[in-house]
mmCIF file of the N, C-alpha and C atoms, coordinates in Angstrom:
data_MODEL
# 
_entry.id   MODEL 
# 
loop_
_atom_site.group_PDB 
_atom_site.id 
_atom_site.type_symbol 
_atom_site.label_atom_id 
_atom_site.label_alt_id 
_atom_site.label_comp_id 
_atom_site.label_asym_id 
_atom_site.label_entity_id 
_atom_site.label_seq_id 
_atom_site.pdbx_PDB_ins_code 
_atom_site.Cartn_x 
_atom_site.Cartn_y 
_atom_site.Cartn_z 
_atom_site.occupancy 
_atom_site.B_iso_or_equiv 
_atom_site.pdbx_formal_charge 
_atom_site.auth_seq_id 
_atom_site.auth_comp_id 
_atom_site.auth_asym_id 
_atom_site.auth_atom_id 
_atom_site.pdbx_PDB_model_num 
ATOM 1   N N  . MET A 1 1  ? 28.563 25.204 220.365 1.00 0.00 ? 1  MET A N  1 
ATOM 2   C CA . MET A 1 1  ? 29.773 24.466 219.533 1.00 0.00 ? 1  MET A CA 1 
ATOM 3   C C  . MET A 1 1  ? 30.583 23.833 220.305 1.00 0.00 ? 1  MET A C  1 
ATOM 4   N N  . SER A 1 2  ? 31.157 23.131 219.622 1.00 0.00 ? 2  SER A N  1 
ATOM 5   C CA . SER A 1 2  ? 32.786 22.278 220.203 1.00 0.00 ? 2  SER A CA 1 
ATOM 6   C C  . SER A 1 2  ? 33.922 22.269 219.610 1.00 0.00 ? 2  SER A C  1 
ATOM 7   N N  . TYR A 1 3  ? 34.900 22.979 220.382 1.00 0.00 ? 3  TYR A N  1 
ATOM 8   C CA . TYR A 1 3  ? 35.898 23.083 220.258 1.00 0.00 ? 3  TYR A CA 1 
ATOM 9   C C  . TYR A 1 3  ? 37.097 21.458 220.061 1.00 0.00 ? 3  TYR A C  1 
ATOM 10  N N  . ASP A 1 4  ? 36.486 20.665 220.076 1.00 0.00 ? 4  ASP A N  1 
ATOM 11  C CA . ASP A 1 4  ? 37.178 19.202 220.221 1.00 0.00 ? 4  ASP A CA 1 
ATOM 12  C C  . ASP A 1 4  ? 37.901 18.991 218.745 1.00 0.00 ? 4  ASP A C  1 
ATOM 13  N N  . PRO A 1 5  ? 36.459 19.207 217.857 1.00 0.00 ? 5  PRO A N  1 
ATOM 14  C CA . PRO A 1 5  ? 36.911 18.757 216.547 1.00 0.00 ? 5  PRO A CA 1 
ATOM 15  C C  . PRO A 1 5  ? 38.046 19.810 216.183 1.00 0.00 ? 5  PRO A C  1 
ATOM 16  N N  . LEU A 1 6  ? 38.316 21.272 216.254 1.00 0.00 ? 6  LEU A N  1 
ATOM 17  C CA . LEU A 1 6  ? 39.549 21.895 216.402 1.00 0.00 ? 6  LEU A CA 1 
ATOM 18  C C  . LEU A 1 6  ? 40.824 21.784 216.947 1.00 0.00 ? 6  LEU A C  1 
ATOM 19  N N  . ILE A 1 7  ? 40.888 21.402 218.587 1.00 0.00 ? 7  ILE A N  1 
ATOM 20  C CA . ILE A 1 7  ? 41.535 20.942 219.276 1.00 0.00 ? 7  ILE A CA 1 
ATOM 21  C C  . ILE A 1 7  ? 42.286 19.567 218.334 1.00 0.00 ? 7  ILE A C  1 
ATOM 22  N N  . GLU A 1 8  ? 41.461 18.444 217.811 1.00 0.00 ? 8  GLU A N  1 
ATOM 23  C CA . GLU A 1 8  ? 42.215 17.763 217.521 1.00 0.00 ? 8  GLU A CA 1 
ATOM 24  C C  . GLU A 1 8  ? 42.530 17.707 216.510 1.00 0.00 ? 8  GLU A C  1 
ATOM 25  N N  . ALA A 1 9  ? 42.452 18.543 215.458 1.00 0.00 ? 9  ALA A N  1 
ATOM 26  C CA . ALA A 1 9  ? 43.074 18.933 214.118 1.00 0.00 ? 9  ALA A CA 1 
ATOM 27  C C  . ALA A 1 9  ? 44.274 19.789 214.376 1.00 0.00 ? 9  ALA A C  1 
ATOM 28  N N  . ALA A 1 10 ? 43.896 20.304 215.145 1.00 0.00 ? 10 ALA A N  1 
ATOM 29  C CA . ALA A 1 10 ? 45.359 21.277 215.301 1.00 0.00 ? 10 ALA A CA 1 
ATOM 30  C C  . ALA A 1 10 ? 46.500 20.465 216.516 1.00 0.00 ? 10 ALA A C  1 
ATOM 31  N N  . GLU A 1 11 ? 46.348 18.973 216.291 1.00 0.00 ? 11 GLU A N  1 
ATOM 32  C CA . GLU A 1 11 ? 47.022 18.275 217.517 1.00 0.00 ? 11 GLU A CA 1 
ATOM 33  C C  . GLU A 1 11 ? 47.441 17.705 215.882 1.00 0.00 ? 11 GLU A C  1 
ATOM 34  N N  . ALA A 1 12 ? 46.392 17.086 214.806 1.00 0.00 ? 12 ALA A N  1 
ATOM 35  C CA . ALA A 1 12 ? 46.847 15.690 214.166 1.00 0.00 ? 12 ALA A CA 1 
ATOM 36  C C  . ALA A 1 12 ? 48.028 17.056 213.206 1.00 0.00 ? 12 ALA A C  1 
ATOM 37  N N  . ARG A 1 13 ? 47.706 18.664 213.376 1.00 0.00 ? 13 ARG A N  1 
ATOM 38  C CA . ARG A 1 13 ? 48.844 18.965 212.020 1.00 0.00 ? 13 ARG A CA 1 
ATOM 39  C C  . ARG A 1 13 ? 49.657 19.371 212.888 1.00 0.00 ? 13 ARG A C  1 
ATOM 40  N N  . HIS A 1 14 ? 50.058 19.845 214.317 1.00 0.00 ? 14 HIS A N  1 
ATOM 41  C CA . HIS A 1 14 ? 51.286 19.524 214.982 1.00 0.00 ? 14 HIS A CA 1 
ATOM 42  C C  . HIS A 1 14 ? 52.444 18.242 214.892 1.00 0.00 ? 14 HIS A C  1 
ATOM 43  N N  . LYS A 1 15 ? 51.472 16.883 214.528 1.00 0.00 ? 15 LYS A N  1 
ATOM 44  C CA . LYS A 1 15 ? 52.547 16.307 214.613 1.00 0.00 ? 15 LYS A CA 1 
ATOM 45  C C  . LYS A 1 15 ? 52.814 15.809 213.379 1.00 0.00 ? 15 LYS A C  1 
ATOM 46  N N  . VAL A 1 16 ? 51.987 16.016 211.914 1.00 0.00 ? 16 VAL A N  1 
ATOM 47  C CA . VAL A 1 16 ? 52.209 16.082 210.599 1.00 0.00 ? 16 VAL A CA 1 
ATOM 48  C C  . VAL A 1 16 ? 54.372 17.400 210.442 1.00 0.00 ? 16 VAL A C  1 
ATOM 49  N N  . LEU A 1 17 ? 53.444 18.398 211.249 1.00 0.00 ? 17 LEU A N  1 
ATOM 50  C CA . LEU A 1 17 ? 54.675 19.628 211.118 1.00 0.00 ? 17 LEU A CA 1 
ATOM 51  C C  . LEU A 1 17 ? 55.973 18.989 211.968 1.00 0.00 ? 17 LEU A C  1 
ATOM 52  N N  . LEU A 1 18 ? 55.923 18.701 213.011 1.00 0.00 ? 18 LEU A N  1 
ATOM 53  C CA . LEU A 1 18 ? 56.902 17.855 213.585 1.00 0.00 ? 18 LEU A CA 1 
ATOM 54  C C  . LEU A 1 18 ? 57.990 16.878 212.632 1.00 0.00 ? 18 LEU A C  1 
ATOM 55  N N  . ALA A 1 19 ? 56.721 16.078 211.681 1.00 0.00 ? 19 ALA A N  1 
ATOM 56  C CA . ALA A 1 19 ? 57.430 15.098 210.983 1.00 0.00 ? 19 ALA A CA 1 
ATOM 57  C C  . ALA A 1 19 ? 57.976 16.073 209.524 1.00 0.00 ? 19 ALA A C  1 
ATOM 58  N N  . GLU A 1 20 ? 57.343 16.665 209.225 1.00 0.00 ? 20 GLU A N  1 
ATOM 59  C CA . GLU A 1 20 ? 57.978 17.638 208.342 1.00 0.00 ? 20 GLU A CA 1 
ATOM 60  C C  . GLU A 1 20 ? 59.102 18.417 208.410 1.00 0.00 ? 20 GLU A C  1 
ATOM 61  N N  . LEU A 1 21 ? 59.016 19.074 209.649 1.00 0.00 ? 21 LEU A N  1 
ATOM 62  C CA . LEU A 1 21 ? 60.631 19.812 210.294 1.00 0.00 ? 21 LEU A CA 1 
ATOM 63  C C  . LEU A 1 21 ? 61.417 19.119 210.391 1.00 0.00 ? 21 LEU A C  1 
ATOM 64  N N  . GLY A 1 22 ? 61.340 17.698 210.897 1.00 0.00 ? 22 GLY A N  1 
ATOM 65  C CA . GLY A 1 22 ? 62.057 16.972 211.282 1.00 0.00 ? 22 GLY A CA 1 
ATOM 66  C C  . GLY A 1 22 ? 62.960 16.803 209.152 1.00 0.00 ? 22 GLY A C  1 
ATOM 67  N N  . ALA A 1 23 ? 62.098 16.447 208.709 1.00 0.00 ? 23 ALA A N  1 
ATOM 68  C CA . ALA A 1 23 ? 63.098 16.020 206.900 1.00 0.00 ? 23 ALA A CA 1 
ATOM 69  C C  . ALA A 1 23 ? 63.747 17.140 206.558 1.00 0.00 ? 23 ALA A C  1 
ATOM 70  N N  . LEU A 1 24 ? 63.135 18.325 206.614 1.00 0.00 ? 24 LEU A N  1 
ATOM 71  C CA . LEU A 1 24 ? 63.347 19.644 205.953 1.00 0.00 ? 24 LEU A CA 1 
ATOM 72  C C  . LEU A 1 24 ? 64.785 20.108 206.762 1.00 0.00 ? 24 LEU A C  1 
ATOM 73  N N  . GLU A 1 25 ? 64.792 19.666 208.212 1.00 0.00 ? 25 GLU A N  1 
ATOM 74  C CA . GLU A 1 25 ? 66.070 19.905 208.774 1.00 0.00 ? 25 GLU A CA 1 
ATOM 75  C C  . GLU A 1 25 ? 67.173 19.032 208.678 1.00 0.00 ? 25 GLU A C  1 
ATOM 76  N N  . LYS A 1 26 ? 66.360 17.535 207.785 1.00 0.00 ? 26 LYS A N  1 
ATOM 77  C CA . LYS A 1 26 ? 67.777 15.943 207.507 1.00 0.00 ? 26 LYS A CA 1 
ATOM 78  C C  . LYS A 1 26 ? 68.130 16.753 205.767 1.00 0.00 ? 26 LYS A C  1 
ATOM 79  N N  . VAL A 1 27 ? 66.936 17.885 205.290 1.00 0.00 ? 27 VAL A N  1 
ATOM 80  C CA . VAL A 1 27 ? 67.451 18.118 203.922 1.00 0.00 ? 27 VAL A CA 1 
ATOM 81  C C  . VAL A 1 27 ? 68.532 19.189 203.419 1.00 0.00 ? 27 VAL A C  1 
ATOM 82  N N  . ILE A 1 28 ? 67.953 19.972 204.372 1.00 0.00 ? 28 ILE A N  1 
ATOM 83  C CA . ILE A 1 28 ? 69.388 21.493 204.654 1.00 0.00 ? 28 ILE A CA 1 
ATOM 84  C C  . ILE A 1 28 ? 70.616 21.205 205.115 1.00 0.00 ? 28 ILE A C  1 
ATOM 85  N N  . SER A 1 29 ? 70.314 20.444 206.279 1.00 0.00 ? 29 SER A N  1 
ATOM 86  C CA . SER A 1 29 ? 71.744 19.602 206.738 1.00 0.00 ? 29 SER A CA 1 
ATOM 87  C C  . SER A 1 29 ? 73.100 18.538 205.639 1.00 0.00 ? 29 SER A C  1 
ATOM 88  N N  . GLY A 1 30 ? 72.118 18.391 205.029 1.00 0.00 ? 30 GLY A N  1 
ATOM 89  C CA . GLY A 1 30 ? 72.433 17.558 203.700 1.00 0.00 ? 30 GLY A CA 1 
ATOM 90  C C  . GLY A 1 30 ? 72.682 16.009 204.472 1.00 0.00 ? 30 GLY A C  1 
ATOM 91  N N  . HIS A 1 31 ? 72.227 15.287 205.341 1.00 0.00 ? 31 HIS A N  1 
ATOM 92  C CA . HIS A 1 31 ? 71.873 14.284 205.395 1.00 0.00 ? 31 HIS A CA 1 
ATOM 93  C C  . HIS A 1 31 ? 70.545 13.593 204.870 1.00 0.00 ? 31 HIS A C  1 
ATOM 94  N N  . ALA A 1 32 ? 69.801 13.965 203.977 1.00 0.00 ? 32 ALA A N  1 
ATOM 95  C CA . ALA A 1 32 ? 68.980 13.751 203.412 1.00 0.00 ? 32 ALA A CA 1 
ATOM 96  C C  . ALA A 1 32 ? 69.029 14.606 202.240 1.00 0.00 ? 32 ALA A C  1 
ATOM 97  N N  . ARG A 1 33 ? 68.491 13.596 200.750 1.00 0.00 ? 33 ARG A N  1 
ATOM 98  C CA . ARG A 1 33 ? 68.431 13.931 199.462 1.00 0.00 ? 33 ARG A CA 1 
ATOM 99  C C  . ARG A 1 33 ? 67.119 14.602 199.540 1.00 0.00 ? 33 ARG A C  1 
ATOM 100 N N  . PRO A 1 34 ? 66.933 15.612 198.429 1.00 0.00 ? 34 PRO A N  1 
ATOM 101 C CA . PRO A 1 34 ? 65.841 16.079 198.598 1.00 0.00 ? 34 PRO A CA 1 
ATOM 102 C C  . PRO A 1 34 ? 64.293 16.211 197.872 1.00 0.00 ? 34 PRO A C  1 
ATOM 103 N N  . VAL A 1 35 ? 65.696 15.216 196.359 1.00 0.00 ? 35 VAL A N  1 
ATOM 104 C CA . VAL A 1 35 ? 64.931 14.900 195.182 1.00 0.00 ? 35 VAL A CA 1 
ATOM 105 C C  . VAL A 1 35 ? 63.770 13.940 195.853 1.00 0.00 ? 35 VAL A C  1 
ATOM 106 N N  . GLY A 1 36 ? 62.474 14.093 195.046 1.00 0.00 ? 36 GLY A N  1 
ATOM 107 C CA . GLY A 1 36 ? 61.656 12.867 195.563 1.00 0.00 ? 36 GLY A CA 1 
ATOM 108 C C  . GLY A 1 36 ? 60.505 13.497 196.796 1.00 0.00 ? 36 GLY A C  1 
ATOM 109 N N  . ASN A 1 37 ? 61.566 13.904 197.633 1.00 0.00 ? 37 ASN A N  1 
ATOM 110 C CA . ASN A 1 37 ? 60.708 14.182 198.939 1.00 0.00 ? 37 ASN A CA 1 
ATOM 111 C C  . ASN A 1 37 ? 59.448 14.804 198.979 1.00 0.00 ? 37 ASN A C  1 
ATOM 112 N N  . PRO A 1 38 ? 58.316 14.135 199.132 1.00 0.00 ? 38 PRO A N  1 
ATOM 113 C CA . PRO A 1 38 ? 56.879 14.963 198.958 1.00 0.00 ? 38 PRO A CA 1 
ATOM 114 C C  . PRO A 1 38 ? 56.825 16.209 199.797 1.00 0.00 ? 38 PRO A C  1 
ATOM 115 N N  . LEU A 1 39 ? 57.299 16.445 201.031 1.00 0.00 ? 39 LEU A N  1 
ATOM 116 C CA . LEU A 1 39 ? 57.030 17.119 201.554 1.00 0.00 ? 39 LEU A CA 1 
ATOM 117 C C  . LEU A 1 39 ? 57.944 19.061 201.019 1.00 0.00 ? 39 LEU A C  1 
ATOM 118 N N  . LEU A 1 40 ? 59.342 18.325 200.787 1.00 0.00 ? 40 LEU A N  1 
ATOM 119 C CA . LEU A 1 40 ? 59.785 19.945 200.697 1.00 0.00 ? 40 LEU A CA 1 
ATOM 120 C C  . LEU A 1 40 ? 58.362 20.743 199.507 1.00 0.00 ? 40 LEU A C  1 
ATOM 121 N N  . PRO A 1 41 ? 58.028 20.897 198.474 1.00 0.00 ? 41 PRO A N  1 
ATOM 122 C CA . PRO A 1 41 ? 56.577 21.411 197.698 1.00 0.00 ? 41 PRO A CA 1 
ATOM 123 C C  . PRO A 1 41 ? 56.156 22.079 198.525 1.00 0.00 ? 41 PRO A C  1 
ATOM 124 N N  . ARG A 1 42 ? 55.204 21.932 199.696 1.00 0.00 ? 42 ARG A N  1 
ATOM 125 C CA . ARG A 1 42 ? 54.858 22.572 200.788 1.00 0.00 ? 42 ARG A CA 1 
ATOM 126 C C  . ARG A 1 42 ? 55.316 23.625 201.666 1.00 0.00 ? 42 ARG A C  1 
ATOM 127 N N  . TRP A 1 43 ? 56.387 24.122 201.589 1.00 0.00 ? 43 TRP A N  1 
ATOM 128 C CA . TRP A 1 43 ? 57.070 25.212 202.022 1.00 0.00 ? 43 TRP A CA 1 
ATOM 129 C C  . TRP A 1 43 ? 57.515 25.790 201.771 1.00 0.00 ? 43 TRP A C  1 
ATOM 130 N N  . THR A 1 44 ? 57.166 27.230 202.072 1.00 0.00 ? 44 THR A N  1 
ATOM 131 C CA . THR A 1 44 ? 57.697 27.999 200.798 1.00 0.00 ? 44 THR A CA 1 
ATOM 132 C C  . THR A 1 44 ? 59.624 28.184 200.507 1.00 0.00 ? 44 THR A C  1 
ATOM 133 N N  . GLU A 1 45 ? 59.804 28.526 199.999 1.00 0.00 ? 45 GLU A N  1 
ATOM 134 C CA . GLU A 1 45 ? 61.605 29.271 200.126 1.00 0.00 ? 45 GLU A CA 1 
ATOM 135 C C  . GLU A 1 45 ? 61.511 30.119 201.206 1.00 0.00 ? 45 GLU A C  1 
ATOM 136 N N  . GLU A 1 46 ? 61.042 30.934 201.304 1.00 0.00 ? 46 GLU A N  1 
ATOM 137 C CA . GLU A 1 46 ? 60.731 32.099 202.566 1.00 0.00 ? 46 GLU A CA 1 
ATOM 138 C C  . GLU A 1 46 ? 60.691 31.124 204.110 1.00 0.00 ? 46 GLU A C  1 
ATOM 139 N N  . GLU A 1 47 ? 60.133 30.170 204.163 1.00 0.00 ? 47 GLU A N  1 
ATOM 140 C CA . GLU A 1 47 ? 59.815 29.805 204.773 1.00 0.00 ? 47 GLU A CA 1 
ATOM 141 C C  . GLU A 1 47 ? 61.289 28.424 205.188 1.00 0.00 ? 47 GLU A C  1 
ATOM 142 N N  . VAL A 1 48 ? 61.314 28.018 204.356 1.00 0.00 ? 48 VAL A N  1 
ATOM 143 C CA . VAL A 1 48 ? 62.565 27.015 204.312 1.00 0.00 ? 48 VAL A CA 1 
ATOM 144 C C  . VAL A 1 48 ? 63.878 28.060 204.586 1.00 0.00 ? 48 VAL A C  1 
ATOM 145 N N  . ALA A 1 49 ? 64.515 29.803 204.683 1.00 0.00 ? 49 ALA A N  1 
ATOM 146 C CA . ALA A 1 49 ? 65.142 30.118 204.870 1.00 0.00 ? 49 ALA A CA 1 
ATOM 147 C C  . ALA A 1 49 ? 65.048 30.586 206.401 1.00 0.00 ? 49 ALA A C  1 
ATOM 148 N N  . THR A 1 50 ? 64.114 30.729 206.495 1.00 0.00 ? 50 THR A N  1 
ATOM 149 C CA . THR A 1 50 ? 63.256 30.646 208.318 1.00 0.00 ? 50 THR A CA 1 
ATOM 150 C C  . THR A 1 50 ? 64.160 30.186 208.582 1.00 0.00 ? 50 THR A C  1 
ATOM 151 N N  . LEU A 1 51 ? 63.683 28.449 208.738 1.00 0.00 ? 51 LEU A N  1 
ATOM 152 C CA . LEU A 1 51 ? 64.051 27.510 208.862 1.00 0.00 ? 51 LEU A CA 1 
ATOM 153 C C  . LEU A 1 51 ? 65.652 27.321 209.280 1.00 0.00 ? 51 LEU A C  1 
ATOM 154 N N  . GLU A 1 52 ? 66.073 27.086 207.705 1.00 0.00 ? 52 GLU A N  1 
ATOM 155 C CA . GLU A 1 52 ? 67.476 26.917 207.982 1.00 0.00 ? 52 GLU A CA 1 
ATOM 156 C C  . GLU A 1 52 ? 68.448 28.173 209.272 1.00 0.00 ? 52 GLU A C  1 
ATOM 157 N N  . ALA A 1 53 ? 67.711 29.381 208.919 1.00 0.00 ? 53 ALA A N  1 
ATOM 158 C CA . ALA A 1 53 ? 68.538 30.515 210.481 1.00 0.00 ? 53 ALA A CA 1 
ATOM 159 C C  . ALA A 1 53 ? 68.026 30.096 211.312 1.00 0.00 ? 53 ALA A C  1 
ATOM 160 N N  . LEU A 1 54 ? 66.734 29.694 211.795 1.00 0.00 ? 54 LEU A N  1 
ATOM 161 C CA . LEU A 1 54 ? 67.124 28.491 213.176 1.00 0.00 ? 54 LEU A CA 1 
ATOM 162 C C  . LEU A 1 54 ? 68.169 27.665 213.389 1.00 0.00 ? 54 LEU A C  1 
ATOM 163 N N  . TRP A 1 55 ? 68.048 27.249 212.857 1.00 0.00 ? 55 TRP A N  1 
ATOM 164 C CA . TRP A 1 55 ? 68.507 25.549 212.603 1.00 0.00 ? 55 TRP A CA 1 
ATOM 165 C C  . TRP A 1 55 ? 70.017 26.158 212.960 1.00 0.00 ? 55 TRP A C  1 
ATOM 166 N N  . SER A 1 56 ? 70.586 27.196 211.785 1.00 0.00 ? 56 SER A N  1 
ATOM 167 C CA . SER A 1 56 ? 71.523 27.605 212.126 1.00 0.00 ? 56 SER A CA 1 
ATOM 168 C C  . SER A 1 56 ? 72.190 28.319 213.308 1.00 0.00 ? 56 SER A C  1 
ATOM 169 N N  . HIS A 1 57 ? 71.242 28.537 214.142 1.00 0.00 ? 57 HIS A N  1 
ATOM 170 C CA . HIS A 1 57 ? 71.738 28.909 215.320 1.00 0.00 ? 57 HIS A CA 1 
ATOM 171 C C  . HIS A 1 57 ? 71.465 28.293 216.719 1.00 0.00 ? 57 HIS A C  1 
ATOM 172 N N  . GLY A 1 58 ? 71.273 26.906 216.417 1.00 0.00 ? 58 GLY A N  1 
ATOM 173 C CA . GLY A 1 58 ? 70.997 25.509 217.428 1.00 0.00 ? 58 GLY A CA 1 
ATOM 174 C C  . GLY A 1 58 ? 70.271 25.669 217.459 1.00 0.00 ? 58 GLY A C  1 
ATOM 175 N N  . VAL A 1 59 ? 69.028 26.038 216.898 1.00 0.00 ? 59 VAL A N  1 
ATOM 176 C CA . VAL A 1 59 ? 66.886 25.651 217.611 1.00 0.00 ? 59 VAL A CA 1 
ATOM 177 C C  . VAL A 1 59 ? 66.925 24.415 216.706 1.00 0.00 ? 59 VAL A C  1 
ATOM 178 N N  . SER A 1 60 ? 66.349 23.816 217.268 1.00 0.00 ? 60 SER A N  1 
ATOM 179 C CA . SER A 1 60 ? 65.991 22.123 216.921 1.00 0.00 ? 60 SER A CA 1 
ATOM 180 C C  . SER A 1 60 ? 65.218 22.184 216.247 1.00 0.00 ? 60 SER A C  1 
ATOM 181 N N  . ALA A 1 61 ? 64.468 21.033 215.109 1.00 0.00 ? 61 ALA A N  1 
ATOM 182 C CA . ALA A 1 61 ? 63.090 20.434 214.831 1.00 0.00 ? 61 ALA A CA 1 
ATOM 183 C C  . ALA A 1 61 ? 61.503 20.484 215.535 1.00 0.00 ? 61 ALA A C  1 
ATOM 184 N N  . LYS A 1 62 ? 62.471 19.563 216.870 1.00 0.00 ? 62 LYS A N  1 
ATOM 185 C CA . LYS A 1 62 ? 61.679 19.572 217.558 1.00 0.00 ? 62 LYS A CA 1 
ATOM 186 C C  . LYS A 1 62 ? 61.074 20.780 219.202 1.00 0.00 ? 62 LYS A C  1 
ATOM 187 N N  . GLN A 1 63 ? 62.252 21.571 219.339 1.00 0.00 ? 63 GLN A N  1 
ATOM 188 C CA . GLN A 1 63 ? 61.610 22.849 219.937 1.00 0.00 ? 63 GLN A CA 1 
ATOM 189 C C  . GLN A 1 63 ? 60.895 23.875 219.580 1.00 0.00 ? 63 GLN A C  1 
ATOM 190 N N  . ILE A 1 64 ? 60.956 23.377 217.443 1.00 0.00 ? 64 ILE A N  1 
ATOM 191 C CA . ILE A 1 64 ? 60.096 24.820 217.142 1.00 0.00 ? 64 ILE A CA 1 
ATOM 192 C C  . ILE A 1 64 ? 58.269 24.102 217.159 1.00 0.00 ? 64 ILE A C  1 
ATOM 193 N N  . ALA A 1 65 ? 58.812 22.937 216.747 1.00 0.00 ? 65 ALA A N  1 
ATOM 194 C CA . ALA A 1 65 ? 57.464 21.913 216.324 1.00 0.00 ? 65 ALA A CA 1 
ATOM 195 C C  . ALA A 1 65 ? 56.618 22.055 218.309 1.00 0.00 ? 65 ALA A C  1 
ATOM 196 N N  . GLY A 1 66 ? 57.911 22.157 219.084 1.00 0.00 ? 66 GLY A N  1 
ATOM 197 C CA . GLY A 1 66 ? 56.766 22.243 220.617 1.00 0.00 ? 66 GLY A CA 1 
ATOM 198 C C  . GLY A 1 66 ? 56.597 23.625 220.850 1.00 0.00 ? 66 GLY A C  1 
ATOM 199 N N  . ARG A 1 67 ? 57.082 24.664 220.206 1.00 0.00 ? 67 ARG A N  1 
ATOM 200 C CA . ARG A 1 67 ? 56.366 26.120 220.313 1.00 0.00 ? 67 ARG A CA 1 
ATOM 201 C C  . ARG A 1 67 ? 55.397 26.286 220.023 1.00 0.00 ? 67 ARG A C  1 
ATOM 202 N N  . LEU A 1 68 ? 55.306 25.547 218.510 1.00 0.00 ? 68 LEU A N  1 
ATOM 203 C CA . LEU A 1 68 ? 54.169 25.246 217.810 1.00 0.00 ? 68 LEU A CA 1 
ATOM 204 C C  . LEU A 1 68 ? 52.759 24.580 218.896 1.00 0.00 ? 68 LEU A C  1 
ATOM 205 N N  . HIS A 1 69 ? 52.826 23.733 219.027 1.00 0.00 ? 69 HIS A N  1 
ATOM 206 C CA . HIS A 1 69 ? 51.982 22.860 220.411 1.00 0.00 ? 69 HIS A CA 1 
ATOM 207 C C  . HIS A 1 69 ? 51.490 23.638 221.784 1.00 0.00 ? 69 HIS A C  1 
ATOM 208 N N  . ARG A 1 70 ? 52.535 24.553 221.878 1.00 0.00 ? 70 ARG A N  1 
ATOM 209 C CA . ARG A 1 70 ? 52.751 25.250 223.198 1.00 0.00 ? 70 ARG A CA 1 
ATOM 210 C C  . ARG A 1 70 ? 51.350 26.140 222.866 1.00 0.00 ? 70 ARG A C  1 
ATOM 211 N N  . THR A 1 71 ? 52.085 26.976 221.746 1.00 0.00 ? 71 THR A N  1 
ATOM 212 C CA . THR A 1 71 ? 50.650 28.165 220.778 1.00 0.00 ? 71 THR A CA 1 
ATOM 213 C C  . THR A 1 71 ? 49.806 27.775 220.497 1.00 0.00 ? 71 THR A C  1 
ATOM 214 N N  . ALA A 1 72 ? 49.265 26.449 220.338 1.00 0.00 ? 72 ALA A N  1 
ATOM 215 C CA . ALA A 1 72 ? 48.173 25.859 219.882 1.00 0.00 ? 72 ALA A CA 1 
ATOM 216 C C  . ALA A 1 72 ? 46.957 25.719 221.024 1.00 0.00 ? 72 ALA A C  1 
ATOM 217 N N  . SER A 1 73 ? 48.263 24.999 221.944 1.00 0.00 ? 73 SER A N  1 
ATOM 218 C CA . SER A 1 73 ? 46.986 24.640 223.602 1.00 0.00 ? 73 SER A CA 1 
ATOM 219 C C  . SER A 1 73 ? 46.536 25.904 224.637 1.00 0.00 ? 73 SER A C  1 
ATOM 220 N N  . ALA A 1 74 ? 47.432 27.282 223.986 1.00 0.00 ? 74 ALA A N  1 
ATOM 221 C CA . ALA A 1 74 ? 47.599 28.068 224.931 1.00 0.00 ? 74 ALA A CA 1 
ATOM 222 C C  . ALA A 1 74 ? 45.920 28.837 223.939 1.00 0.00 ? 74 ALA A C  1 
ATOM 223 N N  . VAL A 1 75 ? 46.232 28.555 222.452 1.00 0.00 ? 75 VAL A N  1 
ATOM 224 C CA . VAL A 1 75 ? 44.611 29.074 222.114 1.00 0.00 ? 75 VAL A CA 1 
ATOM 225 C C  . VAL A 1 75 ? 43.555 27.900 222.855 1.00 0.00 ? 75 VAL A C  1 
ATOM 226 N N  . ALA A 1 76 ? 44.060 27.470 222.361 1.00 0.00 ? 76 ALA A N  1 
ATOM 227 C CA . ALA A 1 76 ? 42.704 26.479 222.370 1.00 0.00 ? 76 ALA A CA 1 
ATOM 228 C C  . ALA A 1 76 ? 42.214 26.299 224.066 1.00 0.00 ? 76 ALA A C  1 
ATOM 229 N N  . SER A 1 77 ? 42.732 26.532 224.677 1.00 0.00 ? 77 SER A N  1 
ATOM 230 C CA . SER A 1 77 ? 42.544 26.685 225.992 1.00 0.00 ? 77 SER A CA 1 
ATOM 231 C C  . SER A 1 77 ? 41.528 28.286 226.599 1.00 0.00 ? 77 SER A C  1 
ATOM 232 N N  . MET A 1 78 ? 41.593 29.290 225.863 1.00 0.00 ? 78 MET A N  1 
ATOM 233 C CA . MET A 1 78 ? 41.335 30.496 225.899 1.00 0.00 ? 78 MET A CA 1 
ATOM 234 C C  . MET A 1 78 ? 39.482 30.325 225.996 1.00 0.00 ? 78 MET A C  1 
# 
């Protein structure tokens, strides 16, 4: 069994997450309007609350996405 498709899927999801996190960060910080944003329905209220808490403590969307990427890379190398 080849893990290449799994790694590619994880990398693709990472790119999507980074874009979504960046968009959510703008909405939550008041720099974008949530009305009509197609990304918001994909996130639960609990997830958004967690992200708000992280951002209020200075953690950026890029830092969160970087952590997700490192975790995915570590799992892929197992």
